[in-house]
LOPAPA-986021 format. One line per field, with one value per atom (N, C-alpha, C): residue in one letter; atom name; x, y, z. Coordinates in steps of 0.1 Angstrom, whole numbers, plus 5000, padded with zeros to 4 digits. Last residue first. Example, Ala and Ser with C-alpha at 12.3 -4.5 7.8 and 13.67 -1.06 7.14 Angstrom:
2
residu S:S:S:A:A:A
atome N:CA:C:N:CA:C
X 5128:5137:5129:5132:5123:5132
Y 4978:4989:5000:4943:4955:4967
Z 5071:5071:5079:5078:5078:5078
***
This chain:
190
residu E:E:E:S:S:S:N:N:N:G:G:G:E:E:E:K:K:K:F:F:F:V:V:V:K:K:K:L:L:L:W:W:W:K:K:K:E:E:E:V:V:V:S:S:S:D:D:D:I:I:I:V:V:V:E:E:E:G:G:G:T:T:T:K:K:K:V:V:V:L:L:L:Y:Y:Y:R:R:R:V:V:V:K:K:K:T:T:T:G:G:G:D:D:D:E:E:E:L:L:L:F:F:F:K:K:K:H:H:H:G:G:G:V:V:V:R:R:R:S:S:S:T:T:T:V:V:V:N:N:N:K:K:K:E:E:E:K:K:K:S:S:S:Y:Y:Y:L:L:L:M:M:M:V:V:V:N:N:N:S:S:S:S:S:S:H:H:H:I:I:I:P:P:P:G:G:G:E:E:E:I:I:I:M:M:M:V:V:V:I:I:I:E:E:E:G:G:G:P:P:P:E:E:E:D:D:D:E:E:E:T:T:T:G:G:G:K:K:K:K:K:K:H:H:H:K:K:K:S:S:S:K:K:K:M:M:M:N:N:N:L:L:L:D:D:D:K:K:K:V:V:V:L:L:L:V:V:V:T:T:T:S:S:S:N:N:N:H:H:H:K:K:K:F:F:F:L:L:L:R:R:R:I:I:I:V:V:V:E:E:E:G:G:G:V:V:V:K:K:K:G:G:G:K:K:K:E:E:E:R:R:R:G:G:G:A:A:A:I:I:I:V:V:V:Q:Q:Q:V:V:V:T:T:T:D:D:D:G:G:G:I:I:I:R:R:R:V:V:V:H:H:H:M:M:M:K:K:K:H:H:H:L:L:L:V:V:V:P:P:P:L:L:L:S:S:S:N:N:N:P:P:P:K:K:K:C:C:C:K:K:K:K:K:K:R:R:R:E:E:E:W:W:W:R:R:R:K:K:K:L:L:L:R:R:R:M:M:M:E:E:E:I:I:I:P:P:P:C:C:C:I:I:I:K:K:K:V:V:V:V:V:V:F:F:F:R:R:R:I:I:I:G:G:G:P:P:P:Q:Q:Q:P:P:P:A:A:A:S:S:S:Y:Y:Y:T:T:T:A:A:A:L:L:L:R:R:R:N:N:N:G:G:G:W:W:W:F:F:F:S:S:S:S:S:S:T:T:T:S:S:S:A:A:A:A:A:A:G:G:G:P:P:P:S:S:S:S:S:S:I:I:I:S:S:S:L:L:L:S:S:S:A:A:A:M:M:M:A:A:A:G:G:G:Q:Q:Q:L:L:L:A:A:A:A:A:A:M:M:M:G:G:G:A:A:A:M:M:M
atome N:CA:C:N:CA:C:N:CA:C:N:CA:C:N:CA:C:N:CA:C:N:CA:C:N:CA:C:N:CA:C:N:CA:C:N:CA:C:N:CA:C:N:CA:C:N:CA:C:N:CA:C:N:CA:C:N:CA:C:N:CA:C:N:CA:C:N:CA:C:N:CA:C:N:CA:C:N:CA:C:N:CA:C:N:CA:C:N:CA:C:N:CA:C:N:CA:C:N:CA:C:N:CA:C:N:CA:C:N:CA:C:N:CA:C:N:CA:C:N:CA:C:N:CA:C:N:CA:C:N:CA:C:N:CA:C:N:CA:C:N:CA:C:N:CA:C:N:CA:C:N:CA:C:N:CA:C:N:CA:C:N:CA:C:N:CA:C:N:CA:C:N:CA:C:N:CA:C:N:CA:C:N:CA:C:N:CA:C:N:CA:C:N:CA:C:N:CA:C:N:CA:C:N:CA:C:N:CA:C:N:CA:C:N:CA:C:N:CA:C:N:CA:C:N:CA:C:N:CA:C:N:CA:C:N:CA:C:N:CA:C:N:CA:C:N:CA:C:N:CA:C:N:CA:C:N:CA:C:N:CA:C:N:CA:C:N:CA:C:N:CA:C:N:CA:C:N:CA:C:N:CA:C:N:CA:C:N:CA:C:N:CA:C:N:CA:C:N:CA:C:N:CA:C:N:CA:C:N:CA:C:N:CA:C:N:CA:C:N:CA:C:N:CA:C:N:CA:C:N:CA:C:N:CA:C:N:CA:C:N:CA:C:N:CA:C:N:CA:C:N:CA:C:N:CA:C:N:CA:C:N:CA:C:N:CA:C:N:CA:C:N:CA:C:N:CA:C:N:CA:C:N:CA:C:N:CA:C:N:CA:C:N:CA:C:N:CA:C:N:CA:C:N:CA:C:N:CA:C:N:CA:C:N:CA:C:N:CA:C:N:CA:C:N:CA:C:N:CA:C:N:CA:C:N:CA:C:N:CA:C:N:CA:C:N:CA:C:N:CA:C:N:CA:C:N:CA:C:N:CA:C:N:CA:C:N:CA:C:N:CA:C:N:CA:C:N:CA:C:N:CA:C:N:CA:C:N:CA:C:N:CA:C:N:CA:C:N:CA:C:N:CA:C:N:CA:C:N:CA:C:N:CA:C:N:CA:C:N:CA:C:N:CA:C:N:CA:C:N:CA:C:N:CA:C:N:CA:C:N:CA:C:N:CA:C:N:CA:C:N:CA:C:N:CA:C:N:CA:C:N:CA:C:N:CA:C:N:CA:C:N:CA:C:N:CA:C:N:CA:C:N:CA:C:N:CA:C:N:CA:C:N:CA:C:N:CA:C:N:CA:C:N:CA:C:N:CA:C:N:CA:C:N:CA:C:N:CA:C:N:CA:C:N:CA:C:N:CA:C:N:CA:C:N:CA:C:N:CA:C:N:CA:C:N:CA:C:N:CA:C:N:CA:C:N:CA:C:N:CA:C:N:CA:C
X 4974:4979:4972:4974:4966:4966:4994:4979:4970:5018:5016:5002:5007:5008:5007:5013:4993:4998:5037:5029:5019:5051:5050:5042:5038:5037:5038:5049:5038:5035:5078:5077:5060:5079:5084:5078:5073:5065:5067:5098:5077:5071:5122:5116:5099:5159:5147:5136:5179:5169:5156:5195:5188:5180:5224:5212:5206:5250:5250:5230:5266:5259:5253:5283:5282:5276:5263:5274:5277:5229:5237:5251:5213:5219:5227:5189:5200:5204:5184:5182:5192:5170:5182:5172:5164:5156:5171:5168:5171:5170:5163:5154:5158:5188:5187:5175:5195:5192:5192:5220:5214:5205:5230:5233:5219:5247:5236:5238:5251:5255:5245:5259:5247:5253:5275:5271:5260:5261:5264:5260:5254:5254:5262:5240:5250:5248:5221:5226:5236:5214:5228:5230:5186:5189:5202:5183:5179:5182:5210:5206:5200:5210:5210:5205:5224:5213:5221:5231:5238:5226:5237:5226:5233:5248:5245:5234:5240:5255:5251:5213:5213:5228:5208:5212:5218:5173:5186:5190:5149:5153:5169:5125:5136:5140:5090:5108:5113:5074:5076:5092:5057:5066:5065:5035:5036:5051:5018:5031:5032:4991:4996:5011:4959:4972:4978:4923:4939:4949:4900:4912:4922:4883:4879:4889:4897:4888:4882:4933:4922:4912:4967:4951:4944:4997:4987:4975:5017:5011:5001:5053:5044:5030:5072:5065:5052:5103:5091:5085:5117:5118:5105:5140:5123:5124:5155:5156:5144:5129:5145:5147:5107:5107:5126:5114:5106:5109:5133:5134:5124:5140:5130:5131:5171:5157:5148:5182:5177:5167:5187:5195:5194:5174:5188:5191:5161:5167:5178:5149:5159:5165:5139:5137:5150:5115:5128:5126:5101:5102:5115:5111:5095:5091:5131:5129:5116:5133:5126:5126:5159:5149:5140:5185:5175:5167:5211:5199:5195:5238:5236:5224:5233:5240:5239:5219:5207:5219:5235:5231:5221:5261:5254:5244:5259:5267:5259:5246:5262:5267:5216:5225:5236:5206:5212:5222:5176:5186:5192:5153:5161:5174:5129:5144:5145:5111:5109:5121:5122:5114:5113:5162:5145:5134:5193:5183:5171:5213:5212:5205:5202:5205:5204:5207:5203:5213:5192:5202:5196:5180:5180:5189:5178:5189:5184:5146:5160:5166:5142:5138:5148:5147:5144:5139:5159:5147:5142:5188:5179:5169:5183:5189:5181:5200:5186:5197:5209:5214:5198:5186:5190:5194:5186:5187:5194:5165:5173:5175:5143:5161:5169:5123:5123:5136:5129:5127:5128:5117:5127:5117:5104:5107:5119:5089:5100:5096:5088:5082:5094:5082:5092:5083:5066:5067:5078:5054:5067:5063:5038:5037:5048:5036:5049:5043:5023:5020:5026:5028:5028:5033:5014:5018:5017:5022:5016:5021:5015:5025:5016:5004:5012:5016:4985:4981:4989:4999:4997:4992:4977:4985:4987:4952:4954:4968:4963:4962:4963:4947:4955:4950:4948:4941:4947:4970:4965:4957:4967:4975:4966:4946:4954:4960:4957:4946:4955:4973:4971:4959:4985:4976:4966:5004:5010:4995:4995:4996:4998:4972:4986:4984:4950:4956:4968:4921:4935:4939:4897:4896:4914:4902:4898:4904:4910:4894:4894:4934:4931:4916:4945:4947:4936:4973:4961:4958:5000:4994:4984:5016:5006:4996:5036:5041:5029:5023:5034:5039:5008:5003:5012:5028:5018:5012:5038:5047:5042:5014:5019:5029:5010:4997:5007:5034:5029:5021:5031:5042:5041:5006:5005:5017:5019:5006:5007:5036:5042:5034:5018:5030:5035:5008:5003:5009
Y 5237:5222:5216:5265:5256:5244:5269:5267:5264:5270:5262:5258:5291:5280:5267:5314:5309:5295:5312:5307:5302:5319:5300:5303:5345:5336:5319:5358:5357:5345:5352:5348:5346:5370:5360:5350:5398:5390:5376:5400:5395:5394:5383:5395:5391:5367:5369:5385:5376:5367:5366:5400:5398:5386:5395:5401:5394:5397:5409:5405:5378:5385:5402:5361:5361:5380:5358:5367:5371:5364:5356:5366:5369:5377:5362:5375:5365:5371:5399:5391:5382:5417:5405:5399:5450:5434:5430:5475:5469:5450:5494:5495:5481:5483:5498:5498:5452:5462:5473:5431:5439:5447:5398:5410:5420:5365:5374:5388:5346:5356:5362:5316:5325:5332:5312:5305:5318:5303:5313:5308:5298:5296:5304:5319:5317:5309:5336:5324:5317:5363:5359:5348:5353:5365:5366:5333:5333:5342:5320:5332:5331:5296:5301:5313:5276:5287:5290:5243:5255:5262:5210:5222:5233:5196:5188:5199:5193:5200:5196:5186:5200:5203:5157:5166:5179:5154:5153:5158:5127:5135:5138:5121:5122:5129:5128:5131:5132:5101:5110:5119:5087:5092:5104:5057:5068:5074:5028:5035:5046:5017:5024:5024:4996:4999:5003:5013:5000:5005:5020:5022:5009:5006:5013:5017:4989:4984:4994:4999:4999:4990:4991:4996:4992:5008:4997:4999:5023:5022:5011:5024:5017:5016:5051:5044:5035:5059:5056:5049:5091:5076:5071:5121:5113:5099:5143:5131:5122:5168:5163:5150:5185:5177:5170:5203:5200:5194:5187:5199:5196:5188:5180:5192:5178:5186:5177:5173:5169:5181:5168:5175:5173:5151:5145:5155:5171:5163:5152:5186:5191:5184:5187:5174:5176:5205:5205:5198:5215:5204:5203:5223:5224:5218:5244:5235:5236:5243:5249:5241:5239:5233:5243:5227:5238:5232:5205:5208:5217:5200:5208:5210:5166:5174:5182:5141:5153:5164:5124:5120:5133:5143:5136:5135:5180:5166:5154:5203:5203:5195:5216:5204:5208:5249:5239:5230:5263:5258:5250:5286:5281:5277:5285:5290:5280:5274:5284:5288:5270:5267:5278:5276:5272:5272:5267:5267:5270:5261:5269:5274:5249:5248:5260:5233:5244:5242:5201:5210:5225:5189:5197:5201:5162:5176:5177:5150:5148:5161:5148:5154:5151:5139:5130:5138:5164:5159:5151:5158:5154:5155:5150:5160:5156:5125:5133:5142:5110:5118:5127:5082:5095:5104:5055:5058:5074:5033:5045:5049:5014:5009:5020:5027:5020:5017:5059:5043:5038:5089:5078:5067:5121:5103:5094:5140:5133:5123:5176:5167:5156:5210:5197:5185:5232:5225:5213:5246:5242:5230:5272:5260:5256:5283:5278:5267:5302:5288:5288:5318:5319:5304:5333:5318:5323:5361:5355:5341:5378:5368:5364:5397:5404:5392:5382:5388:5396:5350:5364:5373:5322:5328:5346:5307:5310:5315:5277:5289:5295:5246:5254:5267:5233:5235:5243:5212:5224:5226:5177:5189:5200:5151:5165:5171:5120:5125:5141:5100:5098:5112:5102:5090:5092:5123:5112:5100:5147:5137:5122:5167:5160:5151:5177:5183:5175:5156:5163:5167:5145:5155:5157:5110:5124:5131:5084:5086:5102:5081:5084:5085:5102:5092:5091:5127:5125:5110:5146:5133:5127:5161:5169:5159:5159:5153:5161:5152:5165:5162:5127:5142:5154:5109:5114:5125:5106:5113:5116:5099:5111:5116:5071:5083:5096:5061:5063:5073:5062:5065:5074:5044:5057:5067:5021:5028:5043:5014:5017:5023:5012:5022:5025:4988:5001:5014
Z 4310:4306:4314:4314:4306:4302:4332:4337:4326:4310:4320:4328:4292:4292:4302:4318:4312:4301:4322:4331:4326:4301:4302:4315:4302:4286:4290:4320:4319:4311:4311:4322:4323:4289:4287:4302:4300:4292:4290:4323:4326:4315:4312:4312:4316:4306:4316:4317:4289:4291:4298:4273:4288:4282:4257:4255:4270:4255:4265:4264:4240:4232:4245:4258:4244:4236:4279:4280:4267:4281:4279:4278:4315:4304:4298:4343:4338:4322:4367:4358:4351:4395:4394:4378:4398:4398:4390:4399:4415:4410:4381:4390:4401:4364:4374:4378:4371:4362:4372:4379:4386:4373:4362:4367:4372:4352:4365:4362:4322:4332:4342:4306:4311:4324:4275:4288:4297:4245:4256:4269:4207:4222:4231:4185:4189:4205:4166:4160:4166:4173:4168:4163:4180:4167:4161:4193:4180:4171:4215:4209:4197:4245:4228:4221:4269:4261:4248:4264:4264:4259:4277:4270:4272:4293:4276:4271:4319:4313:4301:4318:4319:4315:4302:4314:4307:4292:4288:4295:4284:4293:4291:4264:4270:4276:4247:4246:4261:4228:4239:4240:4210:4210:4221:4214:4211:4214:4202:4204:4206:4218:4208:4213:4227:4228:4217:4219:4221:4221:4244:4234:4230:4261:4250:4238:4278:4269:4261:4268:4280:4272:4264:4258:4269:4269:4270:4270:4256:4261:4258:4249:4250:4253:4234:4251:4247:4225:4218:4237:4225:4228:4223:4213:4214:4215:4215:4223:4223:4210:4209:4218:4213:4201:4200:4240:4230:4218:4262:4254:4242:4298:4287:4276:4316:4315:4302:4352:4338:4333:4375:4370:4359:4398:4387:4380:4408:4418:4407:4386:4398:4406:4361:4370:4378:4341:4346:4358:4305:4317:4324:4281:4285:4299:4264:4277:4280:4226:4239:4253:4206:4209:4225:4181:4194:4196:4178:4174:4183:4182:4175:4171:4192:4191:4181:4200:4191:4191:4208:4196:4187:4230:4224:4212:4235:4234:4231:4231:4229:4229:4220:4227:4226:4230:4219:4225:4236:4243:4231:4253:4242:4242:4281:4274:4264:4293:4282:4275:4325:4318:4308:4325:4334:4323:4336:4326:4334:4354:4344:4334:4385:4368:4362:4415:4406:4394:4430:4420:4414:4457:4441:4439:4477:4471:4460:4491:4476:4477:4522:4511:4502:4553:4540:4529:4564:4564:4552:4558:4569:4571:4518:4533:4542:4501:4508:4518:4474:4485:4486:4461:4458:4468:4441:4458:4452:4422:4424:4442:4424:4426:4426:4413:4426:4433:4398:4398:4413:4401:4407:4403:4394:4384:4388:4410:4411:4401:4396:4399:4398:4406:4405:4408:4408:4396:4395:4436:4427:4417:4452:4444:4436:4485:4471:4463:4505:4499:4487:4532:4519:4514:4561:4554:4542:4581:4565:4567:4612:4604:4595:4628:4618:4609:4647:4634:4622:4652:4652:4644:4644:4644:4646:4672:4658:4661:4690:4690:4679:4698:4687:4685:4730:4722:4711:4746:4750:4735:4735:4745:4748:4739:4732:4741:4751:4750:4744:4756:4746:4744:4783:4782:4768:4777:4785:4781:4774:4758:4764:4793:4790:4782:4800:4787:4781:4811:4809:4797:4831:4821:4822:4837:4837:4829:4830:4829:4831:4834:4819:4817:4862:4854:4843:4854:4860:4855:4863:4853:4863:4878:4874:4864:4890:4877:4869:4917:4914:4899:4910:4912:4912:4908:4896:4897:4933:4922:4910:4948:4952:4938:4936:4933:4938:4946:4931:4929:4974:4967:4951:4976:4976:4972:4964:4959:4963:4987:4975:4967:5005:5007:4991:5003:5000:5000
***
């Protein structure tokens, strides 16, 4: 009996009540204190990220401590005109339509075409379709349509303080508001 009294006294000192009593403790699986609304000056911003993971079951990617894959910084963005500088499609020019930052690859419109065998359903028969295959970002280089030359990318600040990308050889500014609006509208229409 003395042991039971000591245990009850210890539980009382820890402010842990029995399972039947109303408690805010998580010791018995009950909820903790109720959720409080955020402070009036704090805003929560939801970012929509167009990153898509295309990993095979056997692929192992290097991860950060929070178990998310390491995403690589790339010198190209969606909507850029690039020229392939290595591989089977060397010398061909196209537009970037999708980025895969987890393995640093890009899809270029109508380049590196692969055949995909689609399985038939009850309504439609099976077919073989041609899709774009990924190209590593190190095998593409930004391309100027006006001067017909490839160039590395540079970064600079304009007079109004905005940071933009430009082609090193020609000085042509790649980033513009009109271009991003066009890419954003095309992305929403899909």
